[in-house]
C-alpha distance (Angstrom), angle and dihedral (degrees) to the residues before:
residue distance angle dihedral
M1 . . .
K2 3.80 . .
V3 3.80 110.6 .
L4 3.81 132.3 -169.7
V5 3.81 119.6 -161.5
V6 3.80 116.7 -155.6
T7 3.80 120.7 -152.5
G8 3.81 144.9 149.1
R9 3.79 131.3 -104.8
L10 3.82 98.5 -94.7
A11 3.81 95.6 54.6
K12 3.80 98.3 36.6
D13 3.83 96.8 102.2
L14 3.81 92.5 52.1
V15 3.82 91.1 44.0
Y16 3.81 91.5 52.9
R17 3.83 90.1 50.1
S18 3.80 91.9 47.7
S19 3.83 97.5 44.4
S20 3.79 105.3 58.3
N21 3.82 92.3 145.5
A22 3.82 96.5 43.8
D23 3.80 138.9 59.4
V24 3.80 121.4 -112.8
Y25 3.80 130.4 -138.6
V26 3.82 116.9 -165.9
C27 3.81 115.3 -153.9
D28 3.79 123.8 -146.1
V29 3.80 93.0 -101.9
D30 3.80 133.0 88.3
V31 3.82 100.9 -138.0
A32 3.82 115.6 53.5
A33 3.82 91.7 -150.9
F34 3.85 88.7 67.6
I35 3.82 94.4 59.5
T36 3.82 114.5 123.2
P37 3.82 133.7 -174.4
E38 3.81 88.7 -104.3
M39 3.83 89.6 65.3
L40 3.80 90.0 58.1
K41 3.81 98.1 47.7
D42 3.82 91.9 106.2
A43 3.81 97.9 33.2
P44 3.84 116.6 118.7
L45 3.80 96.2 -113.9
E46 3.81 99.8 144.9
N47 3.80 93.6 80.0
Y48 3.81 92.3 65.1
D49 3.79 136.2 79.1
L50 3.80 92.4 -150.9
V51 3.80 134.1 18.0
L52 3.81 115.8 -161.4
V53 3.79 115.1 -156.8
P54 3.84 122.6 -170.4
G55 3.79 114.0 -71.9
L56 3.80 91.8 -131.1
T57 3.83 91.0 66.3
A58 3.82 93.4 74.0
D59 3.82 91.5 125.9
C60 3.82 91.0 67.9
N61 3.80 120.2 93.5
W62 3.79 96.3 -114.0
A63 3.81 92.6 158.1
E64 3.81 91.0 63.2
F65 3.81 92.2 44.5
E66 3.82 90.1 48.9
S67 3.80 89.5 54.1
K68 3.81 92.1 50.2
R69 3.80 95.0 48.3
G70 3.80 96.3 40.2
V71 3.80 94.1 -134.0
K72 3.79 130.3 105.0
I73 3.83 108.2 -98.4
R74 3.79 116.0 -178.6
L75 3.78 140.6 163.1
G76 3.78 116.6 -87.7
P77 3.82 123.4 -161.9
M78 3.81 124.1 -52.2
H79 3.80 91.2 -120.0
A80 3.80 127.1 40.9
Y81 3.81 91.6 -132.1
D82 3.83 89.8 69.0
L83 3.81 92.6 59.0
R84 3.82 89.5 90.7
E85 3.78 90.6 63.1
V86 3.82 96.8 35.9
L87 3.80 94.2 53.5
K88 3.82 89.2 58.7
F89 3.82 88.4 65.6
V90 3.81 102.4 46.7
E91 3.82 91.0 105.7
K92 3.81 94.7 40.9
V93 3.81 106.5 42.7
E94 3.80 131.1 52.9
F95 3.79 101.3 -134.4
S96 3.80 122.2 -142.5
H97 3.80 140.2 -120.8
K98 3.82 90.6 -140.7
I99 3.83 109.1 26.2
P100 3.83 117.6 67.1
A101 3.81 111.8 -118.2
C102 3.82 94.0 -118.6
K103 3.81 91.7 57.0
L104 3.80 92.2 42.6
I105 3.81 92.2 52.9
E106 3.80 91.8 49.0
S107 3.80 91.3 50.6
K108 3.83 90.6 48.6
K109 3.80 90.3 50.2
A110 3.79 90.1 49.7
E111 3.81 91.9 49.8
E112 3.80 91.1 50.7
T113 3.81 91.5 47.1
I114 3.80 93.2 50.6
K115 3.79 91.5 45.8
A116 3.82 92.3 50.7
V117 3.81 92.8 48.4
D118 3.80 94.3 44.7
S119 3.81 90.3 50.7
L120 3.82 87.5 70.2
E121 3.80 92.3 63.6
N122 3.82 90.0 96.1
S123 3.81 88.5 69.4
Y124 3.82 107.9 74.4
K125 3.81 143.8 128.9
F126 3.81 100.4 -135.2
E127 3.81 142.7 -28.0
I128 3.79 132.3 -110.5
R129 3.80 106.3 -158.3
G130 3.80 91.2 -35.8
I131 3.82 96.2 -40.9
R132 3.79 108.9 120.0
I133 3.77 116.7 -135.1
G134 3.81 130.4 -166.1
G135 3.78 132.1 -4.8
K136 3.79 113.7 81.0
S137 3.79 94.2 -38.9
R138 3.81 122.0 121.8
M139 3.80 117.6 -81.1
K140 3.80 108.3 -94.7
V141 3.80 121.9 -130.5
I142 3.80 118.9 -125.9
A143 3.79 109.2 -165.7
E144 3.80 118.5 -163.5
I145 3.79 122.3 -145.0
H146 3.78 99.0 -152.2
R147 3.82 113.7 -138.9
P148 3.83 95.7 -12.3
N149 3.80 116.0 -128.9
L150 3.80 117.0 -149.7
D151 3.80 91.8 -145.7
N152 3.81 94.6 65.9
L153 3.81 104.2 12.9
R154 3.81 95.9 113.3
E155 3.82 90.6 49.0
M156 3.82 90.6 49.0
V157 3.81 91.7 49.8
D158 3.82 91.0 50.3
Y159 3.81 91.9 47.0
Y160 3.81 92.7 49.7
V161 3.80 93.1 47.5
E162 3.81 91.8 46.6
S163 3.83 87.9 49.6
G164 3.80 91.3 56.5
A165 3.80 108.4 -88.3
D166 3.81 113.7 156.4
I167 3.81 92.3 -171.1
I168 3.82 128.9 24.4
D169 3.80 115.3 -141.0
L170 3.80 124.3 -162.9
G171 3.81 110.8 -147.7
I172 3.81 105.8 -145.6
P173 3.84 113.6 -156.0
I174 3.80 120.6 -127.3
N175 3.79 91.3 -112.1
F176 3.79 105.9 46.2
D177 3.77 140.1 162.8
C178 3.82 110.5 -121.4
N179 3.79 92.4 -147.0
L180 3.80 92.8 52.3
V181 3.81 92.3 46.3
S182 3.79 90.2 50.3
K183 3.80 92.4 51.1
A184 3.81 93.2 44.2
V185 3.81 95.1 50.2
K186 3.80 93.0 45.8
M187 3.80 91.7 47.8
A188 3.80 92.9 49.1
V189 3.82 95.0 45.0
D190 3.82 92.1 47.8
H191 3.81 93.9 45.6
S192 3.80 106.3 35.9
K193 3.80 121.3 95.2
V194 3.82 89.6 -159.4
P195 3.82 131.7 53.8
V196 3.80 118.2 -71.6
S197 3.79 125.7 -139.8
V198 3.80 133.5 -175.3
D199 3.79 121.7 -141.6
T200 3.79 109.9 -150.4
F201 3.79 142.0 111.9
S202 3.80 91.4 -148.2
P203 3.84 114.5 112.2
K204 3.81 89.5 -154.9
A205 3.81 93.9 54.3
I206 3.82 90.1 45.6
E207 3.80 90.9 50.9
I208 3.81 89.7 53.0
A209 3.81 91.3 48.0
V210 3.81 93.3 48.9
N211 3.80 90.9 50.5
H212 3.83 89.1 56.1
G213 3.81 93.9 50.1
V214 3.80 101.2 -105.4
D215 3.82 113.0 -179.8
M216 3.82 101.3 -140.2
I217 3.80 139.3 20.1
M218 3.81 124.7 -144.3
S219 3.00 116.9 -143.1
L220 3.79 141.6 22.2
S221 3.80 113.6 171.0
S222 3.80 137.5 159.9
S223 3.83 87.9 -89.9
N224 3.82 97.3 60.8
T225 3.81 109.2 30.7
E226 3.81 89.0 140.8
I227 3.81 88.7 79.4
L228 3.81 88.4 76.3
D229 3.80 86.8 78.3
L230 3.81 89.7 56.4
I231 3.81 97.8 51.4
E232 3.79 116.0 103.2
D233 3.82 114.5 170.2
Q234 3.81 97.6 -31.4
A235 3.79 124.0 128.8
L236 3.80 110.4 -113.6
V237 3.81 132.5 -144.8
V238 3.81 115.2 -151.9
A239 3.82 112.1 -155.9
E240 3.81 124.1 -168.7
R241 3.78 135.3 136.0
D242 3.81 93.6 -154.2
S243 3.82 107.2 82.6
E244 3.81 96.8 -148.9
K245 3.79 92.7 47.9
L246 3.82 89.1 48.0
F247 3.82 93.7 53.1
N248 3.82 92.2 45.3
L249 3.81 91.0 50.7
L250 3.80 91.0 47.8
E251 3.80 89.7 57.4
L252 3.80 90.6 51.9
A253 3.81 91.6 47.1
K254 3.81 94.4 47.8
A255 3.78 89.3 54.6
K256 3.81 86.3 61.1
T257 3.83 101.9 38.4
E258 3.79 138.5 2.5
R259 3.80 92.1 -140.5
V260 3.80 99.8 81.7
I261 3.82 127.0 149.7
A262 3.80 125.2 -166.2
D263 3.81 123.4 -138.7
P264 3.84 115.0 -174.3
I265 3.85 84.7 179.8
L266 3.79 123.8 -114.5
D267 3.81 106.8 -128.0
P268 3.81 125.1 -148.7
P269 3.80 122.3 -101.9
L270 3.02 127.9 -40.5
K271 3.77 92.8 34.7
V272 3.78 99.0 49.3
A273 3.81 95.5 107.8
E274 3.80 91.1 50.1
S275 3.80 89.0 50.7
I276 3.79 92.5 50.8
E277 3.80 89.2 53.2
R278 3.81 87.6 59.1
Y279 3.78 90.8 51.8
L280 3.80 92.8 48.8
E281 3.79 91.3 48.6
F282 3.79 90.8 49.5
R283 3.79 93.5 50.0
K284 3.80 91.7 50.0
R285 3.80 91.2 53.6
D286 3.81 95.9 38.9
P287 3.83 117.4 26.7
E288 3.82 94.7 172.5
T289 3.81 113.5 47.7
P290 3.83 110.2 93.2
L291 3.80 113.6 -108.1
L292 3.80 127.8 -144.1
F293 3.83 119.2 -148.2
G294 3.83 115.2 -163.3
V295 3.81 106.5 -152.5
G296 3.81 92.2 167.1
N297 3.80 89.4 76.7
V298 3.80 88.6 65.1
T299 3.82 102.9 38.0
E300 3.81 95.4 46.5
L301 3.80 92.2 48.7
S302 3.82 97.7 46.5
D303 3.80 126.8 78.7
A304 3.78 91.9 -141.9
D305 3.79 132.5 99.5
S306 3.78 110.0 -79.5
I307 3.82 97.6 -139.7
G308 3.79 99.1 75.8
I309 3.81 93.2 35.9
N310 3.79 91.9 52.1
A311 3.79 92.6 47.0
L312 3.81 94.5 50.0
L313 3.81 93.8 45.3
V314 3.80 91.8 49.8
F315 3.82 90.1 50.5
I316 3.82 89.3 50.9
A317 3.80 90.2 47.8
E318 3.81 90.1 53.3
E319 3.80 90.5 50.1
I320 3.80 90.6 51.9
G321 3.79 92.3 47.8
C322 3.81 99.3 -112.0
N323 3.79 120.3 166.6
L324 3.80 106.6 -164.3
I325 3.81 131.1 42.0
F326 3.79 118.4 -154.7
T327 3.81 119.2 -156.1
T328 3.77 142.6 150.1
E329 3.80 142.0 -163.2
A330 3.79 96.8 -140.4
S331 3.82 95.3 142.2
P332 3.82 136.9 33.5
K333 3.82 92.7 -107.6
T334 3.82 90.9 61.5
A335 3.81 96.3 44.4
G336 3.80 108.2 134.2
S337 3.81 94.0 26.6
I338 3.79 93.5 126.0
R339 3.80 91.7 56.8
E340 3.79 90.8 44.2
V341 3.80 93.4 50.8
R342 3.80 93.0 45.1
K343 3.82 91.3 53.3
A344 3.78 90.6 45.2
T345 3.82 91.6 54.5
Y346 3.82 88.7 59.2
L347 3.80 92.2 45.7
A348 3.81 91.0 49.0
K349 3.79 95.5 47.4
A350 3.81 91.5 45.1
A351 3.80 88.7 54.0
R352 3.80 88.7 51.4
I353 3.81 92.0 50.4
R354 3.81 94.4 46.5
E355 3.81 94.3 37.7
S356 3.80 88.7 -133.3
P357 3.83 136.8 103.3
P358 3.84 118.9 -69.8
K359 3.81 97.6 -96.1
D360 3.81 141.3 101.0
T361 3.82 93.0 32.3
G362 3.81 98.2 122.7
I363 3.82 87.6 -108.0
S364 3.78 117.2 98.4
L365 3.80 140.1 176.3
L366 3.81 93.1 -166.9
V367 3.80 111.0 127.2
L368 3.81 112.4 150.3
K369 3.79 96.7 21.1
E370 3.81 132.4 50.4
K371 3.80 136.0 -145.9
V372 3.80 95.7 -129.9
K373 3.79 131.8 44.1
Y374 3.81 106.2 -154.1
E375 3.76 121.4 -142.6
S376 3.80 110.6 -99.1
E377 3.78 126.7 -138.7
K378 3.81 116.7 -89.9
V379 3.80 116.9 -93.6
A380 3.79 109.5 -89.4
E381 3.80 115.6 -108.9
K382 3.79 91.6 -133.0
F383 3.79 124.2 31.3
I384 3.79 141.6 149.0
E385 3.80 119.1 -120.4
A386 3.79 109.9 -120.1
K387 3.78 115.8 -115.2
K388 3.78 127.8 -170.7
T389 3.81 117.4 -125.1
E390 3.80 112.9 -135.9
E391 3.80 95.6 -166.9
F392 3.81 115.2 106.4
V393 3.79 123.4 -160.2
R394 3.80 117.6 179.6
D395 3.78 116.5 -125.5
P396 3.83 108.5 -115.7
C397 3.82 87.8 -141.8
G398 3.80 89.7 67.2
D399 3.81 140.6 -110.7
F400 3.80 135.7 -68.4
I401 3.77 133.0 -132.6
I402 3.82 111.9 -155.3
F403 3.79 125.4 -164.5
I404 3.81 142.0 149.0
S405 3.79 122.5 -120.2
N406 3.80 135.8 159.8
G407 3.80 94.6 -4.8
K408 3.82 95.9 -49.9
I409 3.80 139.8 95.3
F410 3.80 113.7 -121.7
C411 3.80 121.5 -157.3
K412 3.79 109.3 -168.7
H413 3.81 122.1 -160.9
E414 3.79 129.0 167.1
K415 3.82 89.1 -109.8
A416 3.82 99.9 41.4
V417 3.79 145.6 -1.0
I418 3.81 112.8 -134.7
A419 3.81 123.1 -163.6
G420 3.80 127.9 -169.4
K421 3.78 145.4 135.1
N422 3.80 100.5 -116.1
A423 3.78 138.2 39.6
K424 3.80 97.4 -119.6
E425 3.79 97.6 57.5
I426 3.81 91.0 48.5
V427 3.83 94.3 46.7
D428 3.81 90.6 46.9
T429 3.81 89.5 52.3
V430 3.82 92.3 47.3
I431 3.82 90.3 52.8
R432 3.79 92.8 44.5
L433 3.82 90.4 53.0
G434 3.82 92.0 46.9
L435 3.80 94.1 -122.2
V436 3.82 96.1 141.6
S437 3.82 129.6 51.1
R438 3.80 107.8 165.5
L439 3.82 123.5 76.9
D440 3.81 92.5 -141.2
H441 3.81 90.6 51.7
A442 3.80 91.6 48.6
A443 3.81 90.1 50.0
Y444 3.81 90.5 49.3
L445 3.79 91.0 49.2
G446 3.81 91.3 50.9
R447 3.82 91.6 50.8
E448 3.78 94.3 49.1
L449 3.80 94.5 45.0
M450 3.80 91.0 50.0
K451 3.81 89.2 52.2
A452 3.79 88.9 49.7
E453 3.81 90.8 49.9
I454 3.82 91.9 51.2
A455 3.81 90.4 47.5
L456 3.80 90.5 50.3
K457 3.80 92.8 50.4
L458 3.81 93.0 47.1
N459 3.82 93.2 41.5
K460 3.80 90.4 -121.4
N461 3.79 130.7 144.2
Y462 3.79 116.1 -93.2
I463 3.81 122.1 -157.2
Q464 3.78 117.1 177.3
D465 3.83 115.9 -110.1
R466 3.81 92.7 13.1
D467 3.78 125.5 105.3
L468 3.79 117.6 -111.9
N469 3.80 112.4 -102.4
F470 3.80 111.9 -118.8
G471 3.82 95.5 164.1
M472 3.80 111.4 -141.9
Y473 3.83 90.7 11.7
T474 3.83 93.9 65.3
C-alpha cells in the first residue's frame, strides 16, 4: 500500500524519521494540528492508496474532502512519534475520519484482547449463578461491601457490578445484628444481577444467609465446621493458613458440595512472600481446586497507591493458577480497586495466552505515568522568563467558590451555581453567563477548575487555592 503522511514544518524532521516506508507531504504551516483540507487542495494525493493527516485535526470534515479528491484520507496519530507503530497497521485496520489512528489501534488491540480472554470461558470447573469458576477461564473478581449499610446497599451493589465485580460479597462484622444481616442479605440477593456471597465465620450469620438464598459462603475453617450442616447448594470457600488443615477441611467440604474453593489466605505485608509460598505449595499438591487470592489484605494495609499493587498481585495470582480475586474499597485510598483488579485479570490472562509480559494489549493501568516520552520542541532562541504578578484586583463581576461533591465539580457564584464534570464545560458556561470580566480572573478560574477536574478523575481531595498532593511528585 502506498501511503502519504501529511505534516507541518515543525514536526517534519520527526515525521521523516518515523515514516521510512511512507512518503511525506509538508504543508505551509508550522503546527500540524492547524492543517485543514484547504491546505491540501493542490497536493498530489491521487497517487496514493492512503493519506494520513494529523490526528489532532479531527474537527475537520475529512470525509467530505476524501469524497471530493477520490482518495482515502484518514486521521493518523496525534503525535508524529507514533507513526512507526501506526504504519504497521495500514493493511490491517480501517482508519477513521474522527478517531486518531493511535487511539483506534489501542481500542482494536483491547477488543482483540478481551475477545481472546473471554473465549476461554468454556473451560471451567463449575458455575456460581452463571459465573464460571476455575479451568482456564479468567480469574473472577469478588468485591466485598464492608459492613453493608441498608441505606445505600443497592447503590453499592450497582456501583461494584458496574466497576467489574463478578461476585458481590457482604462483609459481616464480628458483632452483628441478626435483623440487619437478614435485611441486608435479602436486599442484596433480590437486587444483584451477579452472585452474592457472605463473608463471616459465624454459623448464625451463615444460617441467615442460606435462608435468603445466598450463592456462596465465606468461610469454612477449623473453628466453624458445624456450618457444613447449614449449607444447601451454596458454593463454599475454605480458608486456612495451615496446609494440612486446609486439605482436611477441603475433603469434608467436598463431601457436602462439589463447588468448593480453597483460600490459603494472603497475609498483609510483611508476610506476603510467606503467603505466596503457601499458595504455590497448594497448587503443586492440588492443580484442580479453584483458588481464591485476597488482594484486599495487601492494598488496605499499605500506604501506597492501589493500582500498581493490584496489578502485580493479580499477575502473581495468574502465575500461581488462582481463579478468584478478592478485593474491597473499604477506604478512600483503595477507591477504584475493583476496576483496577478487573482490568488486571484481562492483562494477566492475555499474558498467559500470548506467553509474553502483560503489556501492549490495548488495556492499561497506567495513570500517572506513560509508556512513551515524546520528543519535545527545541528550546526557543528568544524567550521571556515567566514572572508571577503579586498584585490582586478583585473582579467586579464577583468571586467563585469551587468544590467537588457527588462526582461533580461545583462552581458557586452569587448569581449562579454551575455543576459539571470537566473544566471546559464549566468555564464555557461561566463566560456565557457573563460571570467573569477580568483576564487574570478567567485564567485563575481555568487553573482551579482544571485542578478540580484532575482531582475528580483521580478520586483525590480538592481544596480551592491549594496544590494537588501528588506525594513524591510534588
